[in-house]
C-alpha positions as CSV (number, residue, x, y, z in Angstrom):
1,M,37.6,33.6,37.2
2,N,35.0,31.0,38.3
3,A,32.3,30.5,35.7
4,A,28.8,29.5,36.7
5,S,28.1,25.8,36.9
6,P,27.2,24.5,33.5
7,A,24.5,22.3,35.1
8,L,22.5,25.4,35.9
9,A,20.0,26.4,33.2
10,K,19.5,30.2,32.8
11,T,16.8,31.8,34.8
12,R,14.6,34.4,33.2
13,V,14.4,37.5,35.5
14,T,12.2,40.6,35.2
15,A,14.4,43.6,35.4
16,L,13.0,46.9,36.6
17,P,15.9,49.4,36.2
18,G,13.9,52.1,38.0
19,D,14.2,55.8,38.3
20,G,17.1,58.3,38.8
21,I,20.3,56.4,39.2
22,G,18.4,53.1,38.8
23,P,19.3,52.5,35.1
24,E,23.0,53.1,35.8
25,V,23.3,50.8,38.8
26,F,21.3,48.1,36.9
27,D,23.6,48.4,33.9
28,A,26.6,48.1,36.2
29,T,25.1,44.9,37.8
30,R,24.3,43.4,34.4
31,R,27.8,44.0,33.2
32,I,29.3,42.2,36.2
33,F,26.8,39.3,35.7
34,E,27.8,38.9,32.1
35,A,31.5,38.9,33.1
36,A,30.8,36.2,35.7
37,N,28.7,34.2,33.3
38,A,25.8,34.3,35.7
39,P,22.9,32.0,34.7
40,V,20.4,34.8,34.2
41,E,18.4,36.2,31.2
42,W,16.7,39.6,31.5
43,D,13.2,40.8,30.7
44,I,13.4,44.6,30.8
45,A,10.2,46.1,32.2
46,E,8.9,49.5,33.5
47,A,7.6,50.7,36.8
48,G,7.7,54.0,38.8
49,A,8.0,57.5,37.5
50,A,7.6,56.5,33.8
51,A,4.4,54.6,34.6
52,F,3.0,57.5,36.7
53,R,3.6,59.9,33.8
54,K,1.5,57.6,31.6
55,G,-1.4,57.9,34.0
56,I,-0.9,54.5,35.6
57,A,-1.9,55.3,39.2
58,S,-0.3,52.1,40.7
59,G,3.1,52.8,39.1
60,A,3.2,49.2,37.8
61,P,1.9,48.6,34.2
62,R,0.0,45.4,33.5
63,E,2.8,44.2,31.2
64,T,5.2,44.5,34.1
65,L,3.0,42.6,36.4
66,D,2.5,39.9,33.8
67,S,6.3,39.6,33.3
68,I,6.9,39.1,37.0
69,A,4.0,36.6,37.2
70,R,5.6,34.5,34.4
71,N,9.2,34.7,35.7
72,R,8.3,34.6,39.4
73,I,11.5,36.6,40.1
74,A,12.6,40.2,39.6
75,L,15.5,42.6,40.2
76,K,14.4,46.2,40.9
77,G,16.2,49.4,41.0
78,P,14.9,52.4,43.1
79,L,11.5,53.7,42.2
80,E,10.3,57.2,42.8
81,T,7.4,57.4,45.3
82,P,4.9,60.3,45.7
83,V,5.2,61.7,49.3
84,G,2.1,62.9,51.2
85,H,-0.2,63.1,48.1
86,G,-0.9,61.7,44.7
87,N,-0.4,58.2,43.5
88,K,0.3,55.0,45.4
89,S,3.9,53.8,45.9
90,A,4.9,51.4,43.1
91,N,7.0,49.5,45.6
92,V,4.0,48.9,47.8
93,T,1.9,47.9,44.8
94,L,4.4,45.2,43.8
95,R,4.7,43.8,47.3
96,K,0.9,43.6,47.7
97,H,0.1,42.4,44.2
98,F,2.4,39.4,44.6
99,E,1.9,39.0,48.4
100,L,5.6,39.4,49.1
101,Y,5.1,39.1,52.8
102,A,8.8,38.6,53.9
103,N,11.2,41.5,53.5
104,I,14.7,40.3,54.2
105,R,17.4,42.9,55.0
106,P,20.9,41.6,55.6
107,V,23.2,44.0,57.5
108,R,26.9,43.1,57.5
109,E,30.1,45.0,58.2
110,L,31.9,45.2,54.8
111,P,35.6,45.5,54.3
112,G,36.9,49.0,53.5
113,V,33.7,50.7,54.5
114,K,34.6,52.7,57.6
115,T,31.9,53.6,60.2
116,P,32.0,54.3,63.9
117,F,31.0,50.7,64.3
118,T,33.8,49.2,62.3
119,G,35.4,46.2,64.0
120,R,32.3,45.3,66.0
121,G,31.5,42.2,63.8
122,I,28.0,43.3,62.8
123,D,26.4,40.5,60.8
124,M,22.6,40.2,61.2
125,V,19.4,39.9,59.2
126,I,16.2,41.9,59.8
127,V,13.1,40.0,58.7
128,R,10.2,42.4,58.3
129,E,6.5,41.6,57.7
130,N,5.8,43.3,54.5
131,V,2.1,43.6,53.6
132,E,0.1,44.2,56.8
133,D,0.2,46.7,59.7
134,V,-0.4,50.3,59.0
135,Y,1.0,49.7,55.5
136,A,-2.3,48.2,54.6
137,G,-3.0,51.8,53.7
138,I,-6.5,52.0,55.2
139,E,-6.9,55.6,56.2
140,H,-9.9,57.9,56.7
141,M,-10.4,61.6,57.5
142,Q,-13.0,61.0,60.3
143,T,-13.5,64.8,60.9
144,P,-11.9,67.7,59.1
145,D,-9.2,67.6,61.8
146,V,-8.9,63.9,62.7
147,A,-7.2,61.3,60.5
148,Q,-7.4,57.6,61.2
149,C,-5.0,54.8,60.0
150,L,-6.0,51.2,60.8
151,K,-3.2,49.0,62.0
152,L,-4.2,45.5,60.8
153,M,-2.2,42.5,62.0
154,T,-3.4,38.9,61.5
155,R,-2.5,35.7,63.1
156,P,-1.7,34.0,59.8
157,G,0.4,37.1,58.8
158,C,2.4,36.9,62.1
159,E,2.9,33.1,61.7
160,R,4.1,33.4,58.1
161,I,6.7,36.0,58.8
162,I,7.9,34.3,62.0
163,R,8.3,30.9,60.3
164,A,10.1,32.7,57.4
165,A,12.5,34.2,59.9
166,F,13.2,30.8,61.5
167,G,13.6,29.3,58.0
168,L,16.2,32.0,57.1
169,A,18.1,31.3,60.4
170,Q,18.3,27.6,59.4
171,A,19.3,28.4,55.8
172,E,22.1,30.7,56.9
173,D,23.1,28.6,60.0
174,R,22.3,31.4,62.4
175,R,21.8,30.6,66.1
176,K,19.4,33.2,67.5
177,L,16.1,34.8,66.5
178,T,14.8,37.9,68.3
179,C,11.2,39.0,68.0
180,A,10.8,42.8,68.4
181,T,7.4,44.2,69.1
182,K,5.5,47.0,70.8
183,A,3.4,44.5,72.7
184,N,3.6,46.5,75.9
185,I,1.3,49.2,74.4
186,M,-0.5,47.6,71.5
187,K,-1.5,44.4,73.3
188,L,-3.8,43.0,70.6
189,T,-1.9,43.8,67.4
190,E,1.8,43.8,68.4
191,G,0.9,41.4,71.2
192,M,-0.4,39.0,68.6
193,M,3.0,38.8,67.0
194,K,4.6,38.1,70.4
195,R,2.1,35.4,71.2
196,V,2.5,33.7,67.9
197,F,6.3,33.8,68.2
198,E,6.0,32.1,71.6
199,A,3.6,29.5,70.1
200,V,5.8,28.7,67.0
201,G,9.1,28.8,68.8
202,P,9.1,25.2,70.1
203,D,9.1,23.9,66.5
204,Y,12.7,25.3,66.2
205,P,14.5,24.0,69.3
206,D,18.0,24.5,67.8
207,I,17.6,28.2,67.5
208,A,17.8,30.5,70.6
209,Q,14.8,32.8,71.0
210,D,14.1,36.0,72.8
211,H,11.7,38.9,72.7
212,I,12.5,42.6,73.0
213,I,10.4,45.8,73.0
214,I,11.0,47.6,69.7
215,D,12.3,50.9,71.2
216,N,14.8,49.0,73.3
217,C,15.8,47.1,70.2
218,A,16.6,50.4,68.5
219,H,18.6,51.4,71.6
220,Q,20.5,48.1,71.7
221,L,21.2,48.2,68.0
222,V,23.3,51.3,68.7
223,I,24.7,50.2,72.0
224,A,25.6,46.6,71.2
225,P,24.6,45.6,67.6
226,E,26.8,42.5,67.6
227,Q,24.4,40.8,70.0
228,F,21.8,40.3,67.2
229,D,21.7,37.5,64.7
230,V,18.1,37.6,63.2
231,I,15.4,40.0,64.1
232,V,11.8,39.5,63.1
233,T,9.3,42.3,63.5
234,S,6.1,43.9,62.1
235,N,6.0,46.2,59.0
236,M,6.5,49.7,60.3
237,N,8.9,48.6,63.1
238,G,10.9,46.7,60.5
239,D,11.0,49.6,58.1
240,I,12.5,51.9,60.7
241,I,15.0,49.6,62.4
242,S,16.3,48.1,59.1
243,D,17.3,51.6,57.9
244,L,18.8,52.2,61.3
245,A,20.8,49.0,61.1
246,A,22.0,49.8,57.6
247,G,23.4,53.0,58.9
248,L,25.6,51.1,61.3
249,V,27.5,49.5,58.4
250,G,27.7,52.3,55.9
251,G,24.2,53.4,54.9
252,L,21.5,52.7,52.4
253,G,24.0,53.0,49.5
254,I,25.3,49.5,50.3
255,A,22.0,48.0,51.6
256,P,20.4,45.1,49.7
257,S,16.9,43.7,50.2
258,S,14.6,40.9,49.1
259,N,10.8,40.6,49.1
260,V,9.7,37.0,49.1
261,G,6.3,35.3,48.9
262,D,4.8,32.1,47.8
263,H,4.4,33.1,44.2
264,A,7.3,35.5,43.4
265,A,10.4,37.2,44.8
266,I,11.7,40.7,44.1
267,F,15.2,41.8,44.9
268,E,16.1,45.4,45.3
269,A,18.4,48.1,46.4
270,V,17.1,49.9,49.5
271,H,18.3,53.4,48.6
272,G,16.4,56.0,46.8
273,S,16.6,57.2,43.2
274,A,19.2,60.0,44.0
275,P,18.0,62.3,41.1
276,T,20.7,64.9,41.8
277,I,23.5,62.6,40.6
278,A,21.5,60.6,38.0
279,G,23.2,60.5,34.6
280,K,26.5,61.7,35.9
281,G,28.2,58.3,36.1
282,L,28.8,58.7,39.8
283,A,26.3,56.1,41.3
284,N,27.5,53.4,43.6
285,P,26.0,50.0,42.4
286,T,26.9,48.1,45.6
287,A,23.4,47.8,46.9
288,L,21.7,46.6,43.7
289,L,24.7,44.3,43.0
290,S,24.4,42.8,46.6
291,A,20.6,42.3,46.0
292,A,21.4,40.5,42.8
293,I,23.8,38.3,44.7
294,M,20.9,37.5,47.0
295,M,18.9,36.7,44.0
296,L,21.5,34.3,42.6
297,R,21.4,32.4,45.9
298,H,17.6,32.3,45.7
299,I,17.8,30.5,42.3
300,G,20.5,28.1,43.6
301,A,23.5,29.7,41.8
302,F,25.5,29.6,45.0
303,E,28.9,29.4,43.3
304,T,28.4,32.4,41.0
305,A,27.0,34.4,43.9
306,E,30.1,33.7,46.0
307,T,32.4,34.5,43.1
308,I,30.8,38.0,42.6
309,E,30.5,38.7,46.3
310,Q,34.2,37.9,46.9
311,A,35.2,40.2,44.0
312,L,33.1,43.0,45.5
313,F,34.7,42.4,49.0
314,I,38.2,42.6,47.5
315,T,37.3,45.8,45.6
316,L,35.9,47.4,48.8
317,A,38.9,46.2,50.9
318,E,41.5,47.5,48.5
319,G,39.8,50.9,48.4
320,E,41.5,52.2,45.3
321,N,38.6,52.4,43.0
322,L,35.6,53.3,45.1
323,T,32.7,55.7,44.2
324,G,32.6,59.0,45.9
325,D,30.2,58.0,48.7
326,L,32.7,55.4,49.9
327,S,35.9,57.4,49.4
328,P,37.5,60.4,51.1
329,R,36.1,63.6,49.6
330,G,37.5,64.3,46.1
331,H,39.0,60.8,45.7
332,G,36.1,58.8,44.3
333,V,35.9,57.2,40.9
334,G,33.0,56.9,38.6
335,T,30.6,53.9,38.3
336,D,32.4,52.5,35.2
337,K,35.8,52.3,36.9
338,F,34.3,50.7,40.0
339,V,32.6,48.1,37.9
340,G,35.7,47.4,36.0
341,Q,37.6,46.8,39.2
342,V,35.0,44.3,40.4
343,I,35.1,42.5,37.1
344,E,38.9,42.4,37.3
345,N,38.7,40.9,40.8
346,L,36.4,38.0,39.7
347,G,37.9,34.7,40.8
348,R,39.9,36.1,43.7
349,T,39.2,35.3,47.3
350,S,39.0,38.0,50.0
351,N,39.9,37.8,53.7
352,L,36.2,38.0,54.6
353,P,34.6,34.7,53.8
354,S,31.1,34.5,52.4
355,R,28.6,32.9,54.6
356,A,27.5,29.3,54.0
357,Y,24.0,29.3,52.5
358,R,21.4,26.7,51.9
359,P,18.1,27.1,50.1
360,L,15.5,29.1,52.0
361,T,12.3,27.0,52.3
362,L,9.1,28.8,53.1
363,K,6.1,27.0,54.6
364,A,3.4,26.5,51.9
365,W,0.2,28.2,52.8
366,P,-3.2,27.0,51.5
367,D,-4.9,29.1,48.8
368,R,-8.1,29.8,50.8
369,T,-9.5,32.4,53.1
370,A,-7.9,32.0,56.5
371,H,-10.5,31.7,59.2
372,T,-10.7,30.6,62.8
373,E,-14.1,29.9,64.3
374,P,-14.1,30.4,68.1
375,A,-15.8,27.9,70.4
376,S,-18.0,30.7,71.6
377,R,-18.5,34.4,70.8
378,E,-20.5,37.0,72.6
379,L,-21.4,40.6,71.7
380,L,-20.9,42.9,74.7
381,G,-21.6,46.3,73.1
382,V,-20.4,48.7,70.5
383,D,-18.1,51.7,70.1
384,I,-19.8,54.5,68.2
385,F,-17.4,57.2,66.9
386,L,-18.9,60.6,66.7
387,E,-17.9,64.1,65.5
388,S,-19.1,66.7,67.9
389,S,-18.2,70.2,69.2
390,L,-19.9,69.5,72.6
391,S,-18.1,69.1,75.8
392,A,-17.7,65.6,77.2
393,A,-20.3,66.3,79.9
394,E,-22.8,67.6,77.3
395,L,-22.2,64.7,75.0
396,G,-22.6,62.2,77.8
397,A,-25.9,63.7,78.9
398,S,-27.2,63.7,75.3
399,L,-26.2,60.1,74.6
400,T,-27.5,58.8,78.0
401,A,-30.9,60.3,77.1
402,I,-30.9,58.8,73.6
403,A,-30.0,55.3,75.0
404,E,-32.7,55.4,77.6
405,G,-35.1,52.5,77.1
406,S,-32.8,50.8,74.6
407,A,-31.0,47.5,74.9
408,L,-27.7,49.4,75.6
409,R,-26.4,51.9,78.2
410,L,-23.7,54.5,77.7
411,D,-20.7,53.1,79.5
412,S,-17.9,55.7,78.7
413,I,-16.7,58.3,76.3
414,S,-13.0,58.6,75.3
415,N,-11.1,61.2,73.3
416,R,-7.9,60.1,71.6
417,G,-7.8,57.0,73.8
418,V,-8.4,58.8,77.2
419,Q,-11.6,58.5,79.1
420,V,-13.3,61.9,79.4
421,W,-16.8,60.7,80.6
422,P,-17.5,59.9,83.3
423,A,-14.9,62.5,84.3
424,T,-11.7,61.1,85.9
425,G,-10.2,64.3,87.1
426,G,-7.5,64.4,84.4
427,S,-6.7,67.2,81.9
428,T,-7.4,66.1,78.4
429,F,-7.3,68.4,75.4
430,L,-10.5,67.6,73.4
431,V,-10.8,67.3,69.7
432,D,-14.1,66.7,67.8
433,H,-13.7,63.0,67.7
434,F,-15.3,60.9,70.5
435,D,-15.3,57.1,71.0
436,C,-18.7,56.5,72.7
437,R,-18.8,53.0,74.3
438,F,-22.3,51.5,74.8
439,M,-22.6,48.1,76.6
440,L,-25.5,45.7,76.2
441,K,-27.5,45.4,79.4
442,E,-27.4,41.7,78.7
443,P,-24.5,40.2,76.7
444,A,-25.8,38.4,73.5
445,A,-24.6,35.5,71.6
446,G,-23.7,36.0,67.9
447,N,-24.4,39.4,66.4
448,G,-26.7,40.6,69.1
449,P,-30.1,42.2,69.1
450,Q,-31.7,44.6,66.6
451,G,-31.4,47.3,69.2
452,I,-27.9,48.2,68.1
453,S,-29.0,49.4,64.7
454,D,-31.9,51.2,66.3
455,L,-29.5,53.0,68.6
456,V,-27.2,54.0,65.8
457,K,-30.2,55.4,63.9
458,A,-31.4,57.4,66.9
459,I,-27.9,58.8,67.5
460,G,-27.7,59.8,63.8
461,Q,-30.7,62.0,64.2
462,K,-28.9,64.3,66.7
463,H,-25.1,63.7,66.1
464,S,-22.8,63.0,63.2
465,W,-21.3,59.5,63.5
466,M,-18.7,58.0,61.2
467,H,-17.8,54.5,62.5
468,V,-19.2,51.6,64.6
469,E,-17.1,48.9,66.1
470,K,-18.5,45.8,67.8
471,L,-17.2,44.8,71.2
472,Q,-16.9,41.1,71.2
473,R,-15.7,38.3,73.5
474,F,-14.1,35.2,71.9
475,D,-13.8,32.0,74.0
476,G,-14.6,33.9,77.1
477,K,-11.9,36.6,76.6
478,D,-12.6,40.2,75.8
479,A,-11.5,41.1,72.2
480,F,-11.1,44.8,72.7
481,E,-9.0,47.3,74.8
482,R,-10.2,49.8,77.3
483,P,-9.5,53.5,77.2
484,Q,-6.8,55.0,79.4
485,G,-8.2,56.0,82.7
486,E,-11.1,53.6,82.7
487,S,-11.6,52.0,86.1
């Protein structure tokens, strides 16, 4: 068995065993690390269900946050997340608290794990932006029947994740980076990621680059997954396609992940807490063990990482002591026996080589508020969102009269993104949520005239409004989209 290099000092790591099967798979990983003499010391901490039961709404106690801040690195088992109600996700809390903006999900065909895609040579990494997009969690009930979720994407956020993806490609000697977006529909948000990708790309001339629409990406992942090397994408897109990709090589039970930022890194199993088998000694520790191998490479313990990974590969390939999820029905072994086999295989080399890895270097970002001041800005108008039970024609007539004599004119009304006033001849089912677009009769520099607030006040005397959005032009270019059907 290969021992860790004696030159490596031990790294202190915050351990979050987690919920359900989490403590079992963490204990399995810890035993393998001890047998391989991995250069790691553990600080055991708490997050998830136990914290929620104590009334900690974030799911992450202050002691846990302080431990991760000190150590700057953590290994996390699965945490339970409330669905559809209740407390925030502890997973999201940790990502946002430490600004872990890069979610890295390797997807590789493993020996002995049979799927319909076995033999295709799948070996890719999905790099997902991890803190922006709809996962900012900014939601409102705008009427009793209409919910809103704000999709926030920023230029610095796009550049950070794109440069991280290029950096990962360099660290793993990968040859191609694909940017996957929905820029054909969301031209300002998803389109920003595409534009930043094209602007940053020339800094990495040795890496082939292409762009793909995200739904086609999902299609191609099933049709020809071997064509992909590294995929970079936004938060929700990445959440979906990384799970899809994991399914190609055996599922979430073997899928590892890392969440990396400027100040900390958290490595985790992707799968859930599997409460139905918790405490029965049946859990498969492959995902958390693989995440821990990623963690070893992060701290520079490349030799130990390869030793453990090769032992895992041999165990999977031989197939004699696999947990039930990887074995024919009725032939699986328990967690302890699987772990014992991995430990017994330490020091052996499999037929599947480990990739060559170099340290991943992320661009350092300044600790200040990111801001870009345009050369010019104009205010063209405002969108005022109203709750109303009137028809589009009735609402249009009312708002036209209210705006009479003001600095603005009613330009259009849309309902769920489709223009309904002036009428276009289409058939749109109306809900009580209208986007009423008022344009200034004369565009104004800066924040525009006082007349906007006067108009909002006048509208509020007859209608219930809930949101106002300025319509701006930066450097001569409109900074807003137009409703479907507008001429």
